[in-house]
N, C-alpha and C positions, 0 to 999 in steps of 0.2 A: 439524467434525473436534472440536468445542466439547470433546468427554471426551477425545481428547489436547492438547486445548489443556491442560487444566486441571491434567493428569497432570504434564506437563513442567515446569509454570508453580511443583511443589512449593510449592505457596504452604501457611504458616505460623501460626496463631494470633499477631497483636499486629507480624506484617511489614507493608513498606509494599510496594503491588502499584500496576503503572503500566500501565496499559490507553490508548496510546497513540496506538489506533482506536478508540475510544466507540462509535458508530455507535449502534445504538437499547441498550446493556448487556448483550446478551445471554451475554458473553462476564464480563462484572463483577459481574452478576448474582448467577453462581453462585459468583466470588471471593468477592466478598462473605463468600458464606455461612462461606469457610475463614479469615478473618484476626481475627475472633474481632473485643472491644470497644474494646481497643486497639491495632487493626490501622489504615493508612490505604488506603484507595482515593484513587488521585488520575485521574479519567479527563480526555482531551483526545480532541475534536475542532472541526475546522476549519467544521464543519454547522451552524450555529443550529439549525434543526431538531431533528437529529439527537439535539444537547447537549437540547430541551428533554424529546425524548419522552425519553429517558436519565432524566431526571433523574423524570422522571415515574413508571418504571419502579421505578428505585433508591429512591421513597422505598414501596413497596409493600415493602421487603423485612421478612421474619418480625423484628417483637420480643419480648424486647429479644436486646439480645447481639451490635448490629451494630457494623461499622468505623465511623472516620468516612470522611466521603464528600468528598473536592470535586472538580465539573469545570470546566474550562478548555476557555476557547474558544483555538484556538491552532492551529497547524502543527505534526507533534511535529518537521520542520524547524530550532524554533526552542526546542526541547527545553533546552534548557542553559536560557535565559531561562524557562522557563513553570517549571520546576523550581528555580532561584532565587527565583523567588517563592511559591513554597512554603513557601522557607525550613527545609528537613530538609538531612540531613544526605547520606542517600546513600539508596536501593533496593534493594528486596530478592527482585523482579523485574519484569517489563516486557512487552508483549505487544504486538505486528506483528500487524495481520488487514490486509492490505494490497489495493489496488484500489478500485475504486468500489463505495461501499456500496446498499444495496437501496433505503433511500429514492432518490438520487440517480436508479439506475435507472427506480424505479416512477413521479417524477414527471416525468411527459414537459417542463414548462416548463424544466428545467434542460436540456437537449438534449444529455444521454448516451443514451439510445436512437436505433440507429440504426431500429424500427421503429415510430416516431412519425416524428407530421409536428410539430414543436418548433421554436424559436430556439435556431440552433447556437450554444450558450452551454458550457456543459462545463467553466466555474467549480468548482472544488469550496467554496470558498468567494467566493460574489458580494460581502462584505458589502469584501473590502479585496484583491478580484483586479481588476485592467484587463482584462486579455488574454484575448477570449473567442477562439471554435472558429472564428467569422466571421471574426474581425478576420485569424485567421493566412492563411485560406482565399483570403479578398479581399487581402491586400498582400501577401504570401510569393510571392518568383520561382518559378520552376518547379525551380530546383537547389535551394533550400531546400526546396523541399515536397516536393522528390522524397527529399532526404536523410533530413529526418523520418518521412517515412511508411514508407521501407527499414530504416532503426535502429530506428526505435521499435514495429518489427512484423511484418519480414520480407518484409515484400509484395512479391511476384512483378515484380507491374507497377508498382511508385510510382511509375518515368518518364512510364507512360504514364498514371496518372491524373493526376498533376500537369500534364503538358499541356491534360488535357482540363482539369481546373480550372481552367488559367491562360486557355482557352479561353474555355471557360463563362461566366467572369464578365467578358468583354467585353460580352455580350450583357446581361447582369443579374447584377448583384453577387448573390453566396450570402448567404441569410436565415433557409432552414429547411434542417433535416436532408433532408425530403425531398427538396431540390433537388438537395443532396450525394448521396446515395442515388443518383439516375437517374445523377447524370454519372459516379460511381464504379462503377457497371455497366455503362455503355455502354463504358468504356475498359478492362474488363476482357473477354475473347474470352469467344464463347458457351461453348465449351467447358473454357474452363479454371474458370467459375463453376456448374459442375453438382457441384462436391466440395467441401469444405472449410469449409464453411458459408454462413453470409450475407455475399455478395461487399465489403460496404460494412464490415465486422467489425473488420479490420485497419485499418485507415484511420480509424476514428472511436479506436482505441486509439491509436493515434500522436497525434490531435491531441488527445486529455485527457491523455497526456504528458506533451508541449510545453505544452498549456494550462497546467498546472498543474504542468511542474517536476518531476516525478515521481520521477525518478532521483537528479536532484539532493538531493532534498529527502530521498528515502530514505537516502544518502551520509549526510547531516548526520547524521539521527534516530538510524543504527547507532551513528554513534561516538561522539555523547554518552548514546547510552545504555548503552554499555559503559564511559564512565568514571565515570557514576552509579552503574553494578551496586557493593552490598558484596560482598567477599569471601563467594562461594560462593551468588552471587545469577545468579538465570536468566533469558536473555534468550532467547523463543522467537517465534519469523518466521512466518507461512504466508504464502508469497505462492504469485500465480495465471498468471503467463509468464512464463516464462525471462529475460528484463531482468530482472527484480525477483530471482530465483533468482541468479541470476549475480551483483548485487549483494551478497548476502547470503551466499553463500556464500564467495564473495571473503575480503570482509569477515571473517568466524568466522578463517578460514587465517591471513590474515595476524597477526589478532594471536592465531593462536594458535600461529604457527610465527613466531619475529621474527627467530631468528636470519637474518645478512648474511653468515654466515662463507664462504669459498669452501667447498663441498663436500668436497674431498681434505681442509683440516685438520683433524686427530683432535679435537682439544678444540676451541670455543666458546671466543674470545676479544673479541667482539664486545661482550657482556653482555645482549644487548637478551633479556629472560625473557617467555617467554610469560604475555600476558595472561587468557587464554580457553584451557579446554578442552572441546573438542567433542565435546559428547552423543549426537549423532550423526552421522554420516560423513555416510550418503547420507540423504535426506528422508525424510520417513516423508509417508505416501500415505492418501489417503480408501479405507476398505474398500468392494467392491464393495457392499454394503449399502446404507450412506450413497450412495455416488453414485445407488442409482436413489430414495433419497429424496430429492435434493438435485441434478442433475444437475451444477450448480455447482460441486462438490469434487470434478471428475474431474478440473479442473488445478491442484489444493492441492496445496502444499509444505511440509512442515513441518519447521523448522529449529532445532536447539538446541545453546546452546552458555553454558557457567559461568564466573562469574567465580575466579578464585584467589585 
């Protein structure tokens, strides 16, 4: 949904744009061409491999007339610190394209893919993070494992999967993704494995969210982004599962309807004015043509808000 993202950002020449999930700079490469010579593009990613690839891509921007570019290694959960370091007064647009990136999925040794034999890692930033998926499955008790699998993936068989994991690790600690896949498949009854995609997909999603504290990071990043937006600035967020989308929806609604007065009070007396206007009250979805080209877009939901 690159075209929809760029359209909703409403980038103008000489403005400041933040790509909070830079990846391979697919969005930023197109956005940079709209910012003009005095514009500023700030790209953020916690994956050093992605940053290096993005730098190479952005170096190929047409000359002259390109914006200033700052690429930052970090997590958008630390957006306040990252932007303070840029010494800017505010930003005009920010994009969050959430979820695991293609470089992470396509690199087997990162351990994100449940269809590859790989170390159970799943850290988005191995240079700073210590908790791995292997540590989670080998040390969390059954109750905590069931809690995160259920809460972060809506897995119906969460308790049964947790019990199978705890039992299996007593014989051999988990080290690779294929070990975990086999245990998850054994825990889910055969009749339930016939539908809903790969049986380990939801468990792997839950572990990835736990390892990277993705939901807490998202909440912090959204709050910071809204604070940094200049009046009229836009925040565009693309999410890929219901947990992320719910957090985005709640954050936008909270900042667009801040009044805490009783519903039957005829006049607002709390004085809490809206900070955002909702541009999309319902999320934008990928077209059937795009889903056919890119099946991952099927679950994408795009929400947009504008700073008052």
